[in-house]
C-alpha positions in Angstrom: -46.5 -10.8 23.8 -45.8 -14.4 22.9 -44.6 -15.0 19.4 -45.7 -18.1 17.6 -42.9 -20.4 16.3 -42.4 -20.4 12.6 -43.0 -23.8 10.9 -40.7 -24.9 8.1 -42.2 -24.8 4.6 -44.2 -28.0 5.1 -47.4 -26.4 3.8 -45.8 -25.0 0.6 -47.8 -25.7 -2.6 -47.0 -28.8 -4.5 -44.3 -28.3 -7.1 -43.2 -30.1 -10.3 -39.6 -30.9 -9.2 -38.1 -32.3 -6.0 -35.0 -33.7 -4.5 -35.0 -36.1 -1.5 -31.8 -36.7 0.4 -31.7 -39.2 3.3 -28.4 -39.1 5.2 -26.8 -40.5 8.3 -24.5 -38.4 10.5 -21.0 -39.9 10.8 -19.4 -40.0 14.3 -17.8 -36.5 14.9 -19.9 -34.9 12.2 -22.4 -33.3 14.5 -20.8 -29.8 14.6 -20.7 -29.6 10.8 -24.4 -30.7 10.6 -25.5 -28.2 13.2 -23.8 -25.4 11.4 -25.3 -26.3 8.1 -28.8 -26.6 9.6 -28.5 -23.2 11.2 -27.4 -21.6 7.9 -29.8 -23.5 5.6 -32.6 -20.9 5.5 -30.0 -18.3 4.4 -28.6 -20.6 1.7 -32.1 -21.3 0.4 -32.9 -17.6 0.2 -29.6 -16.9 -1.6 -30.2 -19.5 -4.3 -33.9 -18.7 -4.8 -33.7 -14.9 -4.6 -33.0 -14.4 -8.3 -35.7 -17.0 -9.3 -38.8 -16.2 -7.3 -40.9 -18.0 -9.9 -39.0 -21.2 -9.1 -40.7 -21.4 -5.6 -37.7 -23.0 -4.1 -38.1 -24.4 -0.6 -36.5 -27.0 1.7 -37.8 -29.0 4.7 -35.4 -30.7 7.1 -36.3 -33.7 9.2 -34.3 -35.1 12.1 -34.3 -38.8 12.9 -34.8 -40.5 16.3 -31.2 -42.0 16.5 -29.5 -38.7 16.0 -31.7 -36.4 18.0 -29.6 -36.2 21.3 -26.4 -35.9 19.3 -27.6 -32.7 17.7 -30.0 -31.1 20.2 -30.1 -30.5 23.9 -33.2 -30.5 26.2 -36.4 -32.4 25.7 -37.3 -34.8 22.9 -40.4 -34.6 20.6 -43.1 -36.7 22.3 -43.7 -39.1 19.3 -40.3 -39.3 17.7 -39.2 -42.9 17.3 -37.7 -45.1 14.6 -40.0 -46.2 11.8 -41.6 -49.5 12.8 -41.0 -52.4 10.3 -44.3 -53.9 9.1 -44.4 -57.6 8.0 -47.7 -58.7 6.6 -48.7 -62.1 5.1 -47.5 -61.1 1.7 -45.7 -57.7 1.9 -43.1 -56.0 4.0 -42.5 -52.3 4.9 -38.9 -52.1 5.8 -37.4 -49.8 8.4 -34.2 -48.2 7.0 -31.5 -45.8 8.4 -31.9 -42.1 8.2 -30.7 -39.3 10.5 -31.5 -36.4 8.2 -34.1 -35.8 5.5 -33.8 -32.8 3.1 -37.0 -32.4 1.1 -36.1 -29.8 -1.6 -38.9 -28.5 -3.8 -39.2 -26.1 -6.8 -40.8 -25.6 -10.1 -37.4 -26.2 -11.7 -35.1 -29.2 -11.2 -32.0 -27.0 -11.6 -32.9 -25.1 -8.4 -33.3 -28.4 -6.5 -30.0 -29.5 -7.8 -28.3 -26.3 -6.9 -29.6 -26.3 -3.3 -28.9 -30.0 -2.9 -25.3 -29.6 -4.2 -24.7 -26.8 -1.7 -26.0 -28.9 1.1 -23.8 -31.8 0.2 -20.7 -29.6 -0.3 -21.1 -28.4 3.3 -21.8 -31.9 4.7 -19.5 -34.1 2.7 -17.1 -36.0 5.0 -19.5 -35.6 7.9 -22.4 -37.7 6.6 -23.2 -40.8 4.6 -25.8 -40.7 1.8 -28.4 -43.4 2.4 -30.8 -42.5 -0.5 -31.1 -39.7 -3.1 -34.1 -39.5 -5.4 -35.0 -36.8 -7.9 -38.8 -36.5 -8.4 -40.7 -34.9 -11.2 -44.2 -33.9 -12.0 -45.9 -36.3 -14.4 -48.6 -35.2 -16.8 -51.6 -33.8 -14.8 -50.3 -34.7 -11.3 -50.4 -38.4 -11.9 -48.1 -41.2 -10.6 -46.5 -43.6 -12.9 -49.3 -46.1 -12.4 -51.4 -43.5 -14.3 -53.6 -42.2 -11.5 -53.9 -38.7 -10.0 -52.0 -38.6 -6.7 -52.7 -36.3 -3.7 -56.4 -35.7 -4.3 -57.3 -35.9 -0.6 -54.7 -33.5 0.6 -56.2 -31.0 3.0 -56.0 -27.3 2.5 -56.2 -24.1 4.5 -56.8 -24.4 8.2 -57.6 -28.1 7.8 -54.1 -28.6 6.6 -52.6 -26.7 9.5 -54.7 -28.7 12.0 -53.7 -32.0 10.4 -49.9 -31.2 10.1 -48.7 -28.7 12.7 -48.2 -29.7 16.3 -50.0 -27.5 18.9 -50.5 -27.5 22.6 -50.2 -31.3 22.9 -46.4 -31.0 22.8 -45.8 -27.3 23.7 -41.9 -27.6 23.5 -42.3 -28.5 19.9 -45.4 -26.5 18.8 -45.1 -25.6 15.1 -43.3 -28.7 14.2 -44.5 -31.8 12.3 -43.6 -35.4 11.7 -42.8 -36.9 8.3 -42.6 -40.5 7.1 -40.9 -41.3 3.8 -40.9 -44.5 1.8 -39.5 -45.3 -1.6 -41.7 -47.6 -3.8 -40.6 -49.4 -6.9 -43.3 -50.4 -9.4 -43.6 -53.4 -11.7 -45.2 -51.4 -14.5 -45.2 -54.3 -17.0 -47.4 -56.4 -14.6 -49.6 -53.3 -13.8 -50.2 -52.5 -17.4 -51.3 -56.0 -18.2 -54.3 -55.4 -15.9 -57.5 -54.1 -17.5 -58.2 -50.5 -16.6 -61.3 -51.5 -14.8 -59.3 -53.8 -12.5 -56.7 -51.1 -11.9 -59.6 -48.8 -10.8 -61.0 -51.4 -8.4 -57.5 -51.6 -6.8 -57.0 -47.9 -6.5 -60.7 -46.9 -5.8 -60.9 -44.1 -8.4 -61.6 -43.8 -12.1 -58.3 -43.6 -14.0 -59.4 -40.8 -16.4 -61.7 -38.7 -14.4 -60.2 -39.3 -10.8 -63.7 -39.7 -9.4 -63.8 -41.9 -6.3 -65.7 -45.2 -6.6 -67.1 -47.4 -3.9 -64.8 -50.4 -3.8 -64.3 -52.2 -0.5 -60.7 -52.9 0.3 -59.4 -50.4 -2.2 -56.3 -48.3 -1.7 -58.5 -45.3 -1.0 -60.6 -47.1 1.6 -57.6 -48.6 3.4 -56.0 -45.1 3.6 -59.1 -43.5 5.1 -58.7 -43.3 8.9 -61.5 -42.0 11.1 -61.9 -41.3 14.8 -64.6 -43.0 16.8 -66.9 -40.0 16.2 -66.5 -40.4 12.4 -64.0 -37.5 11.9 -61.6 -38.3 9.2 -57.8 -38.0 10.0 -55.8 -36.3 7.3 -52.1 -36.2 6.4 -50.4 -34.0 3.8 -48.7 -36.0 0.9 -46.2 -34.6 -1.4 -45.5 -37.9 -3.3 -43.4 -37.7 -6.5 -42.8 -40.0 -9.4 -39.2 -40.9 -10.2 -37.5 -43.3 -12.5 -34.9 -44.2 -15.2 -36.2 -45.7 -18.4 -32.7 -47.0 -19.2 -32.5 -49.0 -16.0 -36.2 -50.0 -16.1 -36.7 -48.3 -12.7 -40.1 -46.7 -12.1 -41.3 -45.6 -8.7 -43.1 -43.3 -6.3 -41.4 -41.5 -3.4 -44.1 -41.4 -0.7 -43.7 -38.5 1.8 -46.4 -37.9 4.4 -46.5 -35.0 6.8 -48.7 -35.1 9.9 -49.2 -33.6 13.3 -48.8 -37.2 14.7 -47.1 -40.1 13.0 -49.8 -42.4 14.4 -52.1 -41.4 11.6 -49.7 -42.3 8.8 -48.6 -45.5 10.7 -52.2 -46.6 10.9 -52.6 -46.1 7.1 -49.6 -48.2 6.5 -50.7 -50.9 8.9 -53.9 -51.2 6.9 -51.9 -51.4 3.7 -49.4 -54.0 4.8 -51.2 -55.9 7.6 -54.7 -55.6 6.3 -58.0 -54.4 7.9 -60.7 -56.9 8.8 -61.3 -59.4 5.9 -58.8 -57.5 3.7 -55.4 -59.1 3.9 -53.4 -56.2 2.3 -53.6 -53.3 -0.1 -53.6 -54.8 -3.6 -51.5 -52.0 -4.9 -48.6 -53.7 -3.0 -48.8 -56.6 -5.5 -47.3 -54.1 -8.0 -45.4 -51.7 -5.7 -42.6 -52.7 -3.4 -41.4 -50.6 -0.5 -37.6 -50.5 -0.3 -37.1 -47.8 2.3 -39.0 -46.5 5.4 -37.9 -43.8 7.8 -39.6 -41.4 10.3 -38.4 -37.9 11.1 -39.4 -35.0 13.2 -39.6 -31.6 11.4 -38.6 -28.9 13.8 -39.6 -25.3 13.5 -37.6 -22.9 11.4 -36.7 -21.0 14.6 -35.2 -24.1 16.2 -33.0 -24.8 13.1 -31.8 -21.2 13.0 -30.8 -21.4 16.7 -28.8 -24.6 16.2 -25.5 -22.7 15.7 -25.8 -20.9 19.1 -24.9 -23.6 21.5 -23.7 -27.2 21.2 -25.7 -30.0 22.9 -24.6 -31.3 26.3 -22.1 -34.1 26.2 -22.9 -37.5 27.8 -20.8 -36.5 30.9 -22.9 -33.3 31.3 -26.2 -35.3 31.0 -25.0 -38.0 33.4 -22.6 -40.9 33.2 -25.1 -43.0 31.2 -26.1 -40.1 29.0 -29.6 -40.3 30.4 -31.6 -37.2 31.3 -30.8 -33.6 31.4 -30.4 -31.6 34.6 -30.2 -28.2 32.8 -33.2 -26.0 32.4 -34.1 -24.5 29.1 
């Protein structure tokens, strides 16, 4: 009897605390990284065991540039570097990232504890590109004052939107994730009348009810198939900031079965759609990072400690292809 691969905790409920770590793997650091990834589920269980109410979980993503350095065999069908987008007014940069650790809990100390353990194991083998601690804000609002994540799918709809199936059988149970760090100009935003803010977002600020506004953020992020079926992604965006430094932002993280859906949303935002030149929220929110990762199954991560990947000589003099069978 075939056993279904076990996904990572991509579909875990939204929490009030998070830690995002984006790292690059230093040359020669691959064995240490593989060992940590294989041990990670056990580390998470150990830290969370005495605090079940904390709902601690972690999701790991692996980037395009490091894939063959860490794993042998085939490559996820749609894994590629995040494509930079340059619109008439705004830019979505593509920034480095080999590993993403998305740590979630209802308590920030649990995120800190797991993140500290991860970095203690990896220090000297990786370089930290970005580290962001996110927090729940009021009633699930972002720092612009609007409820975030309203359109997240649930139940089987979420599974269908996020978890790879028969279209890439070697990686069934996996997902793709795109992350971007946005910094907000809150002073400029708060100078706008609430009614104008609502027109930009496409929702009422107080009630969260969607309003019919052509070219709004909601409209530009609605992607449909030719038959009218709406394509969904799973967002777990988190506010972050530092009042002392005057830094206020949103960490965007979107999981999907295919990165094409999220990329189409971002093209609409940055490059426009039809007569709309760009998402007006970008006049107040600047993307400073952008990276795409593949999220392998928990089983694949657990097995990483069993066998190192083939060397370039084993794969061929140019490091191309793989003659070994899986």
